[in-house]
C-alpha positions in Angstrom: -2.4 11.8 -25.3 0.9 10.3 -24.1 1.2 13.0 -21.5 -2.4 12.5 -20.4 -1.8 8.8 -19.9 1.4 9.2 -18.0 0.0 11.8 -15.6 -3.2 9.8 -15.2 -1.2 6.7 -14.3 0.9 8.6 -11.8 -2.2 10.1 -10.2 -3.7 6.6 -9.9 -0.6 5.3 -8.1 -0.6 8.2 -5.7 -4.3 7.7 -5.0 -3.9 3.9 -4.2 -0.9 4.7 -2.0 -2.9 7.2 0.0 -5.7 4.7 0.4 -3.9 1.5 1.2 -0.3 2.2 2.1 0.1 5.6 3.8 -1.4 6.5 7.2 -4.7 8.3 7.3 -3.0 11.7 8.0 -1.4 11.4 4.5 -4.9 11.2 2.9 -5.9 14.3 5.0 -2.8 16.1 3.8 -3.5 15.1 0.2 -7.1 16.4 0.6 -5.9 19.7 1.9 -3.2 20.1 -0.8 -5.7 19.4 -3.5 -8.2 21.8 -1.9 -5.6 24.5 -2.0 -5.0 24.0 -5.7 -8.7 23.9 -6.4 -9.2 27.1 -4.4 -6.6 28.9 -6.4 -8.2 27.8 -9.6 -11.7 28.9 -8.4 -10.2 32.2 -7.2 -8.5 32.9 -10.5 -11.8 32.2 -12.4 -13.9 34.6 -10.4 -12.0 37.2 -8.5 -10.1 40.3 -9.8 -9.2 42.3 -6.7 -6.2 44.7 -6.3 -3.2 42.8 -5.0 -3.4 43.8 -1.3 -7.1 43.2 -1.0 -6.9 39.9 -2.7 -4.3 38.6 -0.3 -6.4 39.3 2.7 -9.6 37.9 1.3 -7.8 34.9 -0.2 -5.9 34.2 3.1 -9.1 34.3 5.2 -11.1 32.0 3.0 -8.3 29.5 2.3 -7.6 29.3 6.1 -11.3 28.7 6.8 -11.5 26.0 4.1 -8.5 24.0 5.3 -9.6 24.5 8.9 -13.0 22.9 8.1 -11.5 20.0 6.1 -9.2 19.2 9.0 -12.0 19.5 11.5 -14.2 17.2 9.5 -11.3 14.7 9.3 -10.8 14.9 13.1 -14.4 14.3 14.4 -18.0 15.0 13.6 -18.4 17.5 16.4 -15.4 19.7 15.3 -16.5 19.3 11.7 -20.0 20.8 12.4 -18.5 23.5 14.5 -16.0 24.6 11.8 -18.7 24.4 9.2 -20.8 27.1 11.0 -17.8 29.2 12.2 -16.7 29.7 8.6 -19.7 31.6 7.3 -19.8 33.7 10.5 -16.2 34.8 9.8 -17.0 35.5 6.2 -20.0 37.6 7.2 -18.0 39.7 9.7 -15.4 40.4 7.0 -17.9 41.5 4.4 -20.0 43.6 6.7 -17.0 45.6 8.0 -15.3 45.7 4.6 -18.5 47.1 2.9 -18.8 49.6 5.7 -15.6 51.3 4.4 -17.6 52.6 1.5 -17.4 49.7 -0.9 -20.1 48.9 -3.5 -22.7 47.0 -1.5 -24.0 45.1 -4.6 -20.5 44.0 -5.5 -19.8 43.0 -1.9 -22.9 40.8 -1.9 -21.9 39.2 -5.2 -18.5 38.4 -4.0 -19.8 37.1 -0.7 -22.1 34.8 -2.6 -19.2 33.5 -4.7 -17.1 32.9 -1.6 -19.9 30.8 -0.1 -20.2 28.9 -3.4 -16.5 28.3 -3.4 -16.5 27.2 0.2 -19.4 24.8 -0.3 -18.1 23.5 -3.6 -14.5 22.8 -2.4 -15.6 21.4 0.9 -18.0 19.0 -0.8 -15.2 17.7 -3.0 -12.4 17.4 -0.5 -14.0 17.5 3.0 -15.7 14.1 2.9 -12.8 11.9 1.8 -11.3 11.2 5.2 -14.7 10.9 7.0 -15.7 8.2 4.5 -12.4 6.4 5.1 -13.0 6.5 8.8 -16.7 5.6 8.9 -16.2 1.8 8.9 -13.4 -0.8 9.3 -13.6 -1.1 5.5 -13.8 2.6 5.0 -10.8 2.9 2.7 -12.4 0.3 0.5 -15.6 2.3 0.5 -13.7 5.5 -0.5 -12.1 3.5 -3.3 -15.6 2.4 -4.3 -16.7 6.1 -4.6 -13.7 6.9 -6.8 -14.4 3.9 -9.0 -18.1 4.6 -9.4 -17.5 8.3 -10.2 -14.4 8.1 -12.4 -15.2 4.9 -14.2 -18.7 6.3 -14.9 -17.2 9.5 -16.3 -14.8 7.5 -18.5 -17.5 5.2 -19.9 -19.8 8.2 -20.5 -17.0 9.7 -22.6 -16.3 6.6 -24.6 -20.0 5.8 -25.2 -20.8 9.4 -26.1 -17.9 9.6 -28.6 -18.9 6.3 -30.2 -22.7 6.3 -30.2 -23.7 9.7 -28.9 -26.4 11.4 -31.0 -28.6 13.4 -28.6 -27.1 16.3 -26.8 -27.5 16.3 -23.0 -26.7 20.0 -22.3 -25.4 21.5 -25.6 -24.7 25.0 -24.4 -23.1 24.0 -21.1 -21.1 21.0 -22.4 -21.4 20.4 -26.2 -19.7 17.0 -26.2 -21.9 15.4 -23.6 -24.8 13.2 -24.9 -27.8 11.4 -23.4 -26.3 8.1 -24.7 -23.1 8.8 -23.0 -24.8 9.7 -19.7 -26.8 6.4 -19.8 -23.6 4.5 -20.6 -21.9 6.2 -17.7 -24.5 5.1 -15.3 -24.1 1.5 -16.4 -20.3 2.0 -16.1 -20.8 3.1 -12.5 -22.8 -0.1 -11.7 -20.2 -2.2 -13.5 -17.5 -0.5 -11.4 -19.3 -1.4 -8.2 -19.7 -5.0 -9.2 -16.1 -5.3 -10.1 -15.1 -3.7 -6.8 -17.1 -6.3 -5.0 -15.7 -9.2 -7.0 -12.1 -8.1 -6.4 -12.0 -6.7 -2.9 -14.9 -8.3 -0.9 -16.0 -11.5 -2.5 -15.5 -13.5 0.7 -16.0 -10.9 3.4 -18.8 -11.8 5.8 -19.7 -8.2 6.5 -20.4 -7.6 2.8 -23.1 -10.2 2.6 -25.7 -7.8 4.1 -24.5 -4.7 2.3 -23.9 -5.8 -1.2 -27.2 -4.8 -2.7 -27.3 -1.5 -0.7 -24.0 -0.5 -2.3 -24.8 -1.8 -5.7 -28.2 0.0 -5.8 -26.8 3.3 -4.7 -24.0 3.2 -7.4 -26.1 4.5 -10.3 -27.3 7.5 -8.2 -23.7 8.3 -7.2 -22.6 7.9 -10.8 -25.4 10.2 -12.0 -24.5 12.8 -9.4 -20.9 12.5 -10.6 -21.9 13.4 -14.1 -24.1 16.3 -12.8 -21.1 17.6 -10.8 -19.1 17.5 -14.0 -21.8 19.6 -15.8 -21.9 22.0 -12.9 -18.2 22.7 -13.2 -18.6 23.2 -16.9 -21.3 25.8 -16.1 -18.8 27.6 -13.8 -16.1 27.6 -16.6 -18.6 28.7 -19.3 -19.6 31.7 -17.1 -16.0 32.9 -17.5 -15.5 31.6 -21.1 -12.8 29.2 -20.0 -12.2 25.6 -21.3 -10.3 24.3 -18.3 -10.2 25.4 -14.6 -6.4 25.4 -14.8 -3.3 23.7 -16.2 -1.9 21.9 -13.1 -2.3 18.4 -14.6 -0.7 18.3 -18.1 -3.2 16.7 -20.6 -6.0 16.8 -18.0 -6.6 20.5 -17.3 -6.8 21.8 -13.7 -7.4 20.0 -10.4 -11.1 20.8 -10.5 -11.4 19.4 -14.0 -10.4 16.0 -12.6 -12.4 15.9 -9.3 -15.5 17.8 -10.2 -17.6 14.6 -10.1 -17.1 14.4 -6.4 -18.8 17.7 -5.6 -22.3 16.2 -5.4 -21.6 12.5 -5.1 -19.1 12.5 -2.1 -21.5 14.2 0.4 -24.5 12.0 -0.6 -22.4 8.8 -0.4 -21.1 9.8 3.0 -24.5 10.4 4.5 -25.8 7.3 2.9 -23.1 5.3 4.7 -24.0 7.2 7.9 -27.6 6.0 7.6 -26.6 2.5 6.6 -23.8 1.9 9.1 -24.7 4.4 11.8 -22.3 6.8 13.5 -20.6 9.8 11.8 -22.2 13.2 11.5 
């Protein structure tokens, strides 16, 4: 527990530094670094190639992932271009690789896993800088996303452990309960209200957006919990408890940020619709 608290506190300090002290390129660099760690965890869970073949496939997909994250951080146009270039490159690789006499069925399964990995990791890490750039208060909005998702997850855990009686998805994640999930949603709403009270109580721009952000918080929180369950499904398919061991006491990188997989994209496009601009 002590190790978990220490590393959690250190991660929180690094996150706040990236949001409010460091330049935006530092947040982009953090996103890419975390994406690399997440990719290696996903790769270890699902792929078992011979060494030489693994290096080629791993290098191509990792390069495409980082290229797309950087392109999304740069501008909407380059982001969309990179998003569609990546599956084209993957398709070329698998078509010509399978033409060498490989098992077609296995090639399709692996291509499907690569597309899943690309979508999953891009959803988690690709929208962080775009959210921070979407509005003059974009960094605050990104902080709101983190609060809503991570506080919701924490409250869901505490409520579930204390009052949980009805299993939410017993085979996928035995410890998650309906009571915990409901508590987590209220925790997400509470996080949004506290965010407003601390950071934007007197900001004029917020007067017209308060309810829009408060009302979306339970949906973002619910998607955060669903993202957590989806990552549990991925791990269960490989009989693994954690995605890795990068963060002592916390598991792997994906174990800590899985709640962003479904919530970050929706939050970004919600902001695009509300504020205009962006993709």
